[in-house]
N, C-alpha and C positions, 0 to 999 in steps of 0.2 A: 732322204730324211723323213721320218714319219711325222705326220701332223699331230699336234696335241689335241686330246679329246676336249670338246667344248663342254664346260660345266655350267649348268644353269645358275643364275644369280638367285639369291634368297633375300627375303625380307622378313623381319620380325613382325608377327601379327598377334592379335588378341581375339581369337574366335570365341563366340558366345558358347559354342558347344564343340565337342571333339568326337562326334560320332563319325569317325573316318572310315566307315564300312564295317558294320557288325551285323551278324544275323539277327533277325527279329525273332522273338519268342512271344508266345501267349501263355502267361502264367495263370494257371487255374488254382485258386485257393478256396478254402471253405469259410463261408460266412457263419455267423452265430446261429442262424436258423437252419443250417444244413444245405442251403443253396450255394451255388458256385459263383465266385467273382472271377472275371477274366481281365487280366492286365497286360496290355502290350508293353514290351520292354525290348531294349537293345544292348543291355550291359550284361554279358555273360561270357564265360569261357569254361572249357572242360579239359580234364586230364584224367585218363582212366575212367573210373566210375564216379569221380568227383566233378560236380558242376558248381561253379561259383557265380552268384548273381549279385548285381548291384541294384538295390531297390530304393526308389526315391522317397523323400520325406513326405509325411502326411498321406501316404497311400493306404488304400484299403488292403492291398496285398501284404504290406508290412504288418499292419494290425492283425491280419488273419494268421500269418505264419508265426507270429509271436504267441498267439493263443493256441493254434493247432498246427504243429510243426511238420506238415507234409503238404505236397502239392504235385501238380503235373506240369511239366515243361513241354509245351507243344511248339514245334518248329514248322511254320507254314512255308509253302513254296511261293514263288512270285505271283502265281495266278490268284492268290488269296489276298493281295495287298489292299484291295478295296474293302474287304471284310475287316482287315486290321484297322484301316483308317476310320471305319465307322465307329470303332471303339475309342479312338484316340482322344476325342474331346470330353470323354465321360469318366467319372470316378464313382466308385462304390461307396465312398465316404459321404455320410449324411449327418450333419450339414457339411457342405463342401468347405474345406479350410480356406481362410481368407486369401492366402497367397495363391491358391489354385483358382479361386474365383477371378483374381486379377489376371490370370493367364487364360481365362475363358473356359475353364472346366465347368461341367454341369453334372448333376447327380443322375445316375441311372442304375437301377439294381439288376434288372434282368439283362445280362450281357449276351446271353445266347440269342434271345429274341432280337436284340439290337444288331448283332453281328450277322445274323442269318447262318450261324454255324450250328453243328449238331453234336450233342453230348453222347459220349460212349462210356460205358461202365468201366472203371478201373479194376485191376486185380487185387492190389494190396494197399491202396490208399483210398481215402473217402472222396476227394474231388474227382470229378469226371474228366475224361480225356476229350479232345476235340477231334471228331472223326475225320474231318477233311485234311488235317495236318499230316503230312507224310511221316513225320517222326514225333513220337510222344513218349516222354520219359516220366514214369512214376518215381517220385523222389521223396526222401525224408531229410529234414534239416539236421545237420550235425552241430553247427555253431552260427551264431549271429553276433556280429560286431557292429556297433553303432559308431559312426564317425563323429568327430568333435568339431565339424564345420558349422557355419552359421545356420544352414539348413541341413541338419544331419541326415545322411543316408545310411542304409544298412548294407554291409557286406555279408552275404549269407552263403555259407558252405553247405553243400548238399551231397547226399549219396543217392545215385540212381539205383533203384531196386528192380525195375522192369523197363525195358525199352521196346516199344511197339513201332513197327515200320510197315508202310504199305508194301504189299508183295511185289509190286512192279519196280521198286527201287532196290530190291534185295538181289544179290548175286551170291551163289553158294548157299551156305547155311546161315552165316552170321555177318556177312559183309554188306555194306551199302555200296551200290554201284554208282560211282561219281558221274558216270555218263548219263544216268537216268535221274539223278537227284540234284536239285539246285535250291539252296535256301533263299528266302527273301532277305535282301540286304538293306539295311538302313544306312544311307551314305549322306552325311551332312543334311539330315532331315528330308531326304528324297529316297524313294524306294527303287531298288534295282534287283535284277537277277544276276546270275553269273554269266560271264562271257565264255568264249570258246576255250577248250582245254589247251594248255600250253605244254604239259609234260607231267611227270610224276616223280616223287621222291624215291630214293633207293630203298626205303623201308616199306613201300607199297607192296601188299600181298596179292593184289589183283591187277 
């Protein structure tokens, strides 16, 4: 007689956050004076050439895209986590919103200097790309929906118009080599890279 499979017990919890393992992005948006704001984020997903972002309340990124509806979505690798974390306590909003002050945020305008990252000229949007990030998508906003929660966030639907990739992670003409590319993962407020490969789906072309 076969033994029954052991099933783990569960418990209802109320986590403060649900960042259960999402890629980090650095969102470059255009300030009023033509400079670039860089915002670390971990709420995004893509389907085809559509990328959907969740942008937090009171952010300079949201203010910027409402005024100038284009940006660059930069995807860092694990080796850039310290550069990302340098940006984490800072906002481009001045004055800093009260609820962000309570969370420990401070104002800083020049995010490139702060992060130690390098700007690269974009092809079809005004905000610059981040040269060190292996994937960089120039994108335009299609639609912004503001939630009706107590601290309203924005769901921003975007169309990617140009995708730039470091040559060392490209295989063939237009494919990313998953053996060479690992996104930086934000996992319950800790940074991770990917583990070893386990297999591939039947739809994989490489």
